[in-house]
Every structure is written in C-alpha cells, then in structure tokens.
N, C-alpha and C positions, 0 to 999 in steps of 0.2 A: 619682747614686743607683744602687745595684745592683739587678738584677732576677733572678728565678729561676723556673724551671718545674720542678715536682716530678716530672713524668713526662708522656708523650705517648701518644696512641692508637697501637697497634702494628699494626693490621690494614690501614692504608692508606686514602686518601681514598675509594676505591670498593671497599674490602675486598679489595684485590689480594693481600695476603699470605695471607688466608684461602683464596682460590682456588688460589694457588700451593702452599700447604701441602696442601690436599686433593688436588690433582693429584699431588703426590709420594706421598701415602698410597695413591692409586689406581694407582700404578705408571706414570703417564703422563709423569712427568718425573724427573730424577735428583736426588740429593742436592746435586750441584754446581749444578744449575739453581736449586734452592731457596735455597742459600746465597748465590749471586750476587744473586738477586732481593732477599733480605733485606738484603744489604750495600748495595745501591743505595738501598733504602728508608731505611736508617739514615742514610746520608750526606745524603740529601735533607732529612730531618727536622733533623739537626744544622745544616745550612746555613741552613735556614729560620729556626731560632731565633737563630742567630748573626747573620744578616743583619738580623733584627728588633731587634737591640740587647740581647738577653738575655745577661747576664754569666755566670750559673751555668746552663750547658746540661747536662742530664742525659744519661748514657749507661748502657748495660746495662739499658734499660727495654723494649727490643723483644724479645719472647719468641715462640718458635714455638708454645708451648702455654700455660704459666703460669709466673710468677716463682718460685713456691715449688718447682716441679719443677726449675727452673734452679738454685736453691739446693741442692736434694738432689743434683743432678749435681755441683755444685761441691764438696760435702762428701763425695762418693764414697759416699753412703748409698743409692744407687739400687738397688731390687730389682725392682719390677714396676710398670707403669703402664697404658698404654692398648693398645699394639700387641704384646701377647704372646699367642701362640696356645696355650700350654700351661698357664700359671699364671693364677689368677684375679687380676683387676686390683685395685689399691689403691683405697681409698675416694676418692670425689670429692665435694667440698662447696663451699659458697659462700665467696668471698673477703670476709670480714666481712659487710656488708649490701649487697653489690653483686650484679649478675647474672653476674659472672664466677666461674668455678669454679677450684679448684686441686686437684691430686693430694695427698692427705694423707700425709705421710711416716709410716712405721711404724718405730718405734725401740724399742730395748731395751738392757739392760745389756751385751749382747754385740755391739751394733752397732759396726762398725769404721768410723771416719771417715778419709778420706784425700783430699787435695786432688786432685779428679778433673776439674775443668773450668776452663779459663783464659778463659772467655767475657768476664768483666768486664774483664780486662786487655787481651784482644785488641781489644775494642770501644773501649776508651780509646785504644789505639794507632792504631786506624783513624781516629778523630776527630782525633787529634793530627797524623796525616799530612796531614789536610785543613786544618791550621792552627787547629783548634778545641780548646781546652783544656776538657774536659768534667768533670763531677762524676759519677764512677761510683756507681751506686745498687745497694745490696744489701739483701736482707731481713735485718733485724737478727737476730743469733743467738738472743737470748732469744725474740723473736717467732717465729722458726722453730720453736723447741722447743715453744712454747705452741700453735702451730698443728698440731703433730704429734700422734700418738696411740701408745699402747703397741702393739708388734707382737702378732700373733695368739697367739704362744706365751708371752706375758708377762702377768702379772696386770694387770687393767684399772686397779688402783689404783696401778700403778707411776708414780712421779713422774719426769718427763722433765727438769726443770730441773737436777738434779744432773749431767746429761750436758754441761752448759755447758763445763767445762774440757776435755772431749774434743773439742768442736766448735771452740773458739776457734783452735787452731793451724792449722786448715785454712781460715780466712778469709784471703783473699789480700791482706792489707793491705800486707805487706812488698813483694810483687811490684808492687802498684799504686804504692807510693812509688818503687820503682826505675824504673818506667816514666815517672815524672814527675808523677803526680797530686799536686795540692796540697790538694784537698778530696775527701772521700768522704761519701756520704749513706747512712745506715741508715734504711730504712723501718721504723718501729717503732710499735706501738700500746701496748707495755708500757714502763715506765720503769725497769726493773731493769737498769741499765747500769753499775753501779759496778765490776763485775769486768772490764769491757772497757777501762777507761781506760788501763791500763798498755801496751796495744798501740798507742796512738795517737800516740806520740812522733814529732814531726816532720811531723804530718799534721793539717790542719784537718778536724774531724769534725762533720757536721751530723746531728742526730737529728731525723727528720721524723715527727711524729705527725699523724694525720689521721682523718677520718670521725667525729670528735666532739671537742669542746673538752676540754682538759686542765684539771681543776679548779685554781684558784689555789694551793691548799695543796700539791698535787703539784708544780706548777710551781716554787714557791719552795723546797720542802723536799727534793725528790728530783732532778728533772731539772737545775735550774740550779746545783746544788751539785757536779756532776760536773766534776772538775778537768781531765780530758783532752778535754772536748768544747768545740768552738768556737762552735757555734750550734745553735738549735732552730727547727723549723718548727711553728707553731701556727695553729689557727683563731681562737684567742682568747688574748690575752696580758695579764697584769697582774703587778704586783710582780716586775718583771723586772730582773735584774742588768745594769748598764750596760756591763760588760766582755764580755758575750756577744753574738754576732751574733743578731739576731732576724729570722727569715725569716717575715714577716707574710703569712699566707694570706688576702688580702682579695679575691682573684678566685676565685669559686666554681668548683672543678674538677669538680663533679658535675652541673651542669645546662647547659642550652644557651641561657640568657637573657643578654642584654647586662648587663654590670655597671653598677651605679649609680656612675659614676666620681666624681661630686662627693661622695657619701657615703663612698666608699672613701678618697678623698683626705683627708677630714676625720678618718677613723680613723687614717690614717698620720701625719697632723700631730699628733694627740694622742699617738701612740706616741713621738714625738720627745721628749716630756717624761719618758719611761721609759728609752729607750735612745738613745745618741748617734747622730747622723745617719749617720756612717760605718759604724755597726754595724747599721743598719736596711736590710733587703732586702725589696723588694716581690716577693710570690710568689703562686702559686696555692695554694688551700687543700689540695689533694691532687693526685695524678697526674691528668692530663687523659684518662686511659685510658677513663673512663666516658662521654666526650662524643663527638659526631660530629666529623668531622675539619675540614671547610672549607666555608664557605658558598658559595665560588666555584662549587662543583659543583651548587648548587641553582638551576638556570637557569629552572625553571618555578615557583618559589616566589613567591607574592604579594609585591610590593615592600614594602608596609606591614608585613606580618608578618616579612619578612626583616630589616627594620630593628630589630626587637625581639630578634634572636637574636645569639648569639656562640658559634661552635663553637671547636674547639681552636686553629685558626689565628688566629681573631679574639681569643681570650683571651690569646695571646702578645702581640698588639698592645696589648691593654688593660693587661697587666702593664708593658710598656715605656712606655706613655703615662703611667701613674701614677708610675713611677719618675722619668721626666723632669719631670713636674709637681712632684713633691716636691723635685727638685733645682733648681727655678726655671725650667724650660723647658717650661711648660705650653702645650700646643697648644689654643688657645682654640676654634678651629673644630671640632676633634675632640670636645672636651668639650660644646660647644654642640649638635652633632649627636646626641650621646648623650642629652642632656637632652630634646631634641625627641622622640626615639624613645621614651623612657620615658614622657613625657607622652602620646604617642599611644596607647601600650598602655593607660594608665590610663583614658583617656577614650573609646576606640574603642567604638562601638555594636556591633561584631562580637563583642565579648567576652561580653556578657551577653544572654541570651534570656529574655524574660519568662515564657514557658510552662514553661521548665526550672526557673526559680526558684520558680514556684508549685508544681511537682511536688515539689521538694525541701522546701519549707515544709510540705507535706502529710505528710511522713514522720514528723513529730514525734508522739511518744506511742505508736508501735507498734514492737514488737521484730521483727515480720515472721517469726514462727514458723509452721511448718506446723501445721495443726489437729490432726493425729494423730501419736502418737509413732512412732519409727522402727521398733519391733518390729511394730506393727500394719501399718505401710506395707509392710514387707518381705513380710509374709504376703499382703497384697492384691496386691503386684507378682508374687509367685511364682504365685498363682492365674492371673494373666494371662499371664506369660511362660513358665511351666512349664520352668524351667531345671534341669539336673542339679546334684547337689552338686559343689562345686569347679568352678563354671562358668569357662570360659576366654574370654579376650578379649585385645585389644591396646590400647595406650594411644591410638593415633590415626594419626599420619602414617606413610606408607611412603616409602622412598627414591624419588627421582625416576626412577632407573634400577635397578630391583630384579630384573629377570629375568636369566637366565644370559647372554643376549646383549643387544644394543641394543634398547630398547623401540620400539614402532611410532611413538610420538610422544614427543619430548623435551618434557615439560610445562613444565620450567623455561624453556626457550627460548620455548615458546608463550606463557607468562605474560608474558615480556619483550616479545614482539611485540604482544600485545593492549594492554599498557600504553602502547605507543608508537603505537597506532592503525595498525599495519601489517597486521592481519587483522581480519575482521569478527567480530561476536559469535557468529554462527552457526558460523563456522569454528572458533572457540574451543570452543564447546559440542560440536561433532563430534569435536574432538580428545580429549575426555574419555572415550574408550573405555578409557583407563587404569583408570577406576573399575571397569569390568566385569572387567578382568583381576585387580584386587585382590580383588574379591568372589569370583570363581571360585576363586582360590588359597585363600582362607579357608574356603570351603565344602569344597574337596577335602581340606583339613587337618582338617576337622570342628571348627572353632572355633565356640563357642556364640553369642557376641555379636560382631557384625561392626562394622568401621569402613569408611569409603569410601576411606581412604588420603590424603585431602586433597591431591590433585594440583593443585587449582585455587589453592592458597594458597602465597604466597611464604614467610611464616613466621607462627607463631601470634599474634604481636603486630601485625606490619605489616598483615596481611590485614584485621584488624578496625579498625585505624586508618584504612585506606583506605575502609572502608565506614561509618564514622561521621564526621560533620563535626566539626569542632572547629577471630629470634634467630639435626655435624662439629666445627669449632673454635669456641671460645667467642666469639660475636659476635652482637649483636642489632641490630634496626632499629626502635626504638620510635617510635611516632608523636609528633608535637609537639601538645600540647593547649594552645591559646592562649585558650580561652574555654569557655562552656557547651557541653555535649556533647548531641547529639541524633542519632537514627537515622532517616535519610530513608526507608529501606525495609528489608525483611528481608534478612539477609546470608547465611544458610546454608540456608534452607528449601529452595530449589531443588535444591541438591546433595544434601542429606540425603534428601529425598523421592524424588529420582531414583534414588539408591542403594537405598533401601528397596524401590522397585518392582521391582528386579532379583532380590530374594531373599525367601524366606519367613522367614528367621531375623531376629531383632531387630537393627536397625541403630542405632548410637549417633549422635545429633546431637552436634556438637563445637563448643564455644564457649570463648573465652578470658574468664576471670573478671575482676571489677573491681579486685581488690586490687593495690596498686602495689608497685614496688620502693621502696627508701628514697629514690631520687632522683625518684620519680614524683610524681603530682599530690597535692593535698591531699585530705582526707577528703570535703570537699564535692563535689569532682569525681568521686571514686570512687563516691559515692552517685548522681551523675548517670549514670555509666556503668552502675551496677547497675540503675537504672530502665530504661535502654535494653535491657540484656541480659534483663531481666524480660519485655519485650515479645517479644524473640527466642525465649526459652524458651516463652512462650505460643503463639507462631506455630508452633513445632516440634511442640508437643503437639497443637494443633488439626489439624495436617497428618498426624497418625498416628504420630509418632515416640514410642516408648514409653520409650526410655532416652536421657537427655541428659547429656553429660559437660561440666562447666564447669571448665576448667583454672584452678587457683590456684597455678601454679608459683612465684610470687613472694611468697606469703604470708609464709613464714618469712624470706625475704630482706629484707623491709621492716621486720622487727622492729628497733626502735631499739637501739643498743648500750648506752645508759644504761638501767638497770633502772627508774629512776623514770619513764621515758617509755613503758614497754612496755605497761602495763595499758590506757592510753588507746588506743594503736594497735590492740591486739588486739580491743578492744571494737568500734571502728568498722570494722575490716577484716572481722571475722566478721559483723557486721551487714550489710555490703555484700554478702557472699555470700548471706546469707539472703534479702535483698531480691530477688535474681535468680530464686529458685525457690519463694518462699512461696505462690504462687498455684496451683501445679499440683495435679492430682488425686493421691490416694494411690497410684493404680496407675501413675503416671509415676515412673520411677526416676531419681533424680538422682545422678550420679557426679561425683567431683572427683579431680584428680590433682595431686600435688606432686612437684617435682624433688628432686635431691640436696641434702640439708641435714640439720641435726640438729633433729628434730621432738620429741624426748622432752620438752623443757622447755616445750612449748606444747601438749601432748597434750589438755589439758582445753579449750583454745580450739578445737582441731580437732573435738572432740566437739560443742562448742557450735555449730559450723557446721551441724549437723543434716543432713548429706548422707546419702543412703541407702547409698552405697558410696564408699569413699575408697581411692585407689591411691597408695602411697608407696614410694619407692625403698628397697630393703632389702638387695640383693645385695652391693653394694660395702661397705656398712657392717657386714658380718659379723653380720647380723640384730640390730643394735643396737636397732632399734625394738621388737623382741619383748620386750626386758627390761622395757619399760613395763608390758606385760600380765602378765609374770611377777611384777611387783611389786604387782599387785592392782588396776590401773586397769580399771574395768568399761567395756567397749566393746560396744554392742549393735548397731551398724550393720554393714553389710558392709564388708570390708576386703580389699584386694589388695596385700600386700607383694610387691614385685618379686622374681621368682625367679631372674633372671640379668641380667647387665650388658649393656645394649643398645649401649654405646659400646666394647665390646671385641670383637675378632674371634674370641676363644675361644668354641667351641661346647660347652656343657656337655651331658653325656649325659642320657638319660631318667632313669637311676638317680640322678644327682646332683641333678636338678631335683626328683625325688620325695623325696629326702632333705631338701631345703630345705622342701618343703611339709609333710613330717612334723614338722619342727621347729615350724612354725606351728600345726599341729594340736594340739600339746601345750599351747598357751596360748590358742588361739582355737577357737570352735565351728565345725564343718565347714559348718553352714548359713549362716554369714556370710562364709566364706572364698572369695576369688576367686583365679584363677591368671593371671598376666600377667608382662611386657608383650610387646614384639615385636622380634625380629630374624628376618628371613625364614629363614635356614638352620636356626634353632633352633625355629621354631614347631611343627614336627612332633614334636620331642622334648618340648616343653611339653605338647602335647595328649596324647601317649602317657603322660606321667607322671601327668597328671590322671586319665586312664582307668584306669591301673594302680591308683592309690589308691582310686578309686571301687569297683573290684572288691574290693580288700582290705577296705575299710570295709563293703561289703555282706556279705562273708563273715565279718566279725567279727575279721579278722586285723590 
C-alpha cells in the first residue's frame, strides 16, 4: 500500500532554520551559509521520510519565508516584501486559518509574469541525486490568484481570475517533467482547475485540498471530472470514481495527538469499497507544517503524556504503519501500544480537575458584559489617566537586543539559562535591568502609555503556557493542553508592578488572551483559560495597573473556513474574551491587539468583545480596515490602527505617519484614536507626528 506526506515542518526540530535565517538578516552569516544549511535540512527530511517507507515524499515545501512568496518569485511577479528600505511592504496576512503568514501578491492587468525561480526544479533534482524520487509541491495557480489582491493603482473590484492564462505558461511543469518528475502536487483550496488539464500530459497530477472537507457534490461534479488529474487529497471522500488515486488524509496534520490507528484503519478499509486498493494512498490530512517536529527532543516530557502525542516525525510512522496494515502487514505491537496510550488519555485523572469543572458549570446564564457602556467607561478612564488626544503607545515586546551596541545582558540567553537551572532566581531578576532601559527610552521619546518590553518572556504564547498547568520568521511554540487548565500563581504581576514603580506614566499590563487558533483547544478549554486570565486581570488591577492589554492575535485566525460554522465560533470566542475582563472597574482600561489578518468581515464581533481600546494592523493592508468605518459601522471604543509596519526595515517619516493618522481622523473621532505600534528607530517619528497633529487640531487647521 502506498503512503504520502502532504508537507513537513520547515523550521527544523529545534527551529534551526529560523535562527539561521535571522542570522542572515542580521548580517552575521552569508547567503551561502544559509543556502547550505537549508540544503542540509532538506536532505535530512527527505531521507527521514524515505527511510520510513513513505512512497510519495514531497519536495519544494521548505521555504525561507512563505510558500506564496516562493510562488510569486517563480512567476516573476515580485515587487516588494519585507526587506526593502525605500518602498512600503506588501500586505501580510494569515495562511487560511493557521498562525502562519504569507506576503499577499499585488496584481493588476499590467502585471508581467515571467518564469523567475527554478526552486521547485532544483530541489527535485537535489532529492533525485540522493536517490529519492519526490513529488514537487506548488501553490495551485487558481489558489495563488485567489490569495492575491489588486495592486494599489488598480480598482479594488478588479477580478484576478482572468489573469489565469497569463500565469499558466510560467508554471514550470515542462521543466519538472524534463527533470524526471512523474508526479506533481498542487496545493489548492479551490476546485476551478478545468483550464489547467491541458498542461498535464505525461505527468501524474495530485490536487491536494485541505483545512476543510470538500462537499460530496463538489467532489463528484467538479474535481473528479477533471480528465488530466490523476488523484486528489481529501479529508473526507465519498462518491469517488474508481479510476482516480485517492490520497486519504486520515492522519491529522494539524494537531500533535496520536492518531487512533484502529479507527483510521477502519476508514481506510471502508474506502476500499469506493476506490481500488492500488489507487488508495494513505496520507496526512494536510502539510505537517503546523505541528512540532519530533518527540525525540522532548527529553523532559512526562512519559505518560508523551505517549499521547505524535509530532511530525511520529505522524510519518503512523502513515507508514497504516499503509502496511491496509496491505496485510499490520504491526500488532504498534497498534496495541497506540490503543493503550489512547485509553490512558481517556481515563487519566490528570485530565480532569473537579474545581475547574465546577467553575465552568457556573458560567451558564451570564454573557459576562461589563456593567457600564464603553463611552461612559472611556470618560471615567480619561478622568483618571488624563491622556492627550491621539495618545501614543506601543504594542508590547521590544527586541532582545535593541540598543545601538550589544546590551548589558542578553535576556534571551538569560531566559535559557534559568530554564535549565544554571542561574538562581535572584540572578535572573537582577538581569532585568533591561526593563529600566526600555522605560527610559520611552520616557525620553515622550510616549504616553508605556510597556515594559517583555524581556522575561520567550514568546507571547509559550510564556503563559509555562505559567499555567495543563511564536522574525513565522514560527510559534504553542503549549500542549492535555487537560483542565488552572493557574497556580500570578504570572505577570511582579514584572508589571516592578515596571510601574519605575515611572509615573501609565504602564500596560500584558496578557495573552484565551481565543485559540483553528488547531487550538475546544471552546470549553478556552473558557477555562479565560477564567484563569480573569484572575490575572484582577490581580493586576489590585496591584495598581490601570491599563491591561489582552492579546487576541489569533481570534480571526481561528475563524472556521466554512461559513456555517462561523457564528458558533465567534459567539464563544468573543464570550471568552469578555470573561477575562468583565469584573474590572470602569476606570481600568482594557486594550486588545490583533495581528495581520482581514478583520472587516468580523467587525461586529470585534465590537461585541467590548474592549475599551483595540489595536489592529492597518499599515500593510493600505488602510483596508478604515473602509469599514467609511461604510457606516459605528464604533464607539478607542481604536489604534497601526501607522507603520513593524516587520519592515523601512523607516517612514514624521510627515508620512501624520498623513496616515489624518486618513484615520476622516472616519474616526480624535477622542477614540490611538497612535501605535513600535519599532525603535521610528518611535521618535511616531511621537512627533502625534504632536504635530495635536497642534494642528488645537489650532483648528
């Protein structure tokens, strides 16, 4: 029986490629160093899958930044992205409903496409030289166009799909065939592939759909009727033609839990009634890019919990084991160990906590709304905070090494040392002089609401995961939630109150909110997290913190792709946020922040969150968010649309930032408008722009 892996994590078992890439960006290594490192990593991954018995091994899945940008380079449509010092960067948004971002292509009727990158062919040849015949993976051309947007000088209503005939000639299918490829995989969420089939002569083509099941009517009426396509990858299959390969995604590529091998084998055996055995391929449901890499590195993980898990390397073994079992070579010991681990997880007393279950049951019947409407709260907060119009702030974290020279303490290294018990707690606290430096810088720049820079945190998700029992390059380290969640002690109060004691200006407390990504926990678990965050918010308030920011970076990311499932998700996700802060006083100001994504379609849910101030990325999207307010959506809370791109080295001038703020003033009242976020070289320009506009507004100009 054949087996297939749709894709594999690209950053390395210990995020080695991430650090190699960032070293190159910082000028500490050469392009040749980076390319050699990436080549070694690719060959290691290919050999791992081949040695495990996988027949369809993917190539062209390792990207330095993102796979859509790779496609843009291949098509010669590249104009600007991240590392351009003079031009504003292209928009960055989420890859479907994952926490990975991609650079949004900007296309128009005058866009010239030309075959500009041989990456897919080169990597196929690399693998072939190792004796491994891979399946090159490409973003499907229709999907590429649907993920793009009209260029800035083009009408927003411009349809991109008519560009398909211009794109197709620059897909390197002929060169891949010449190099010896017998299969090619198109990653596609759309099914409009009829115009491509003429290009597929002499090549087996796999159309891989993922992140949601394809409805049976589409399966039978559209996809499976394509004459030039050899096979399809689905999460769900029915009414399937027997002459097509079925790549059955029975191993979940989006989570880290061990597969129920017996149940998956049952599904595969039932599929044999739909498609012939030689056409049935055991596969992952999607690329394994979203998972952790290998359990072998988890040397400190509890043995019982470890038995419940399967990272990317283990999922390869699961795929191979299922394929062999379907072919009559079932490893009884392997299946038995899997069944034992699943039973252990179901029955373990570590999973359920009585006090947490009681707290969740007590949530019934309350919407957890704050007692006073946002307009009255903002008035009360202004009386206490006395902020100027267009108050300035930053989103939160500062770079670990932000000064012109080397910092006194490398806090990243310090964090690593304390986590491995190499230094004492007191030594670690003493090393946090970095906080004083960050506060002094903000005061010198005359920023109104300060942050402490978060030098004690590894990342916004992992830090809170480490403090509850139970993300440069796009890469996150989410905690594993295996049971009911509780908070043994306050997590941020020490750092926030220490920072507040250094300055008279208001200091924001910084928390990560409960809402999940689409691969995250269930709504019941999010409610549990919300209840623990509610305690943290209360502790911060009691300690004298007047402004508390609750990150909800993944709220939009978790929105289900199917519209029929979106209302339920938004209801409980918004409710989770409200739980965190419903008990604070009117004078305590609750901020939230959301990362790069398209928020226009959920603006009413964002309003329902009932935050006092919301910060949303706005610079890369060409002020797309402001169109919502131009179209008449009434928004009474404070709002801080980002005024420049924190991921680009380009430094906008005071005048450019002021122009962006002026655009916001045309649709938003000045008394609710904030100015943010943070990149150190540009903070001075940001503050100067806010002061310039305050002067102009005061004089009536």
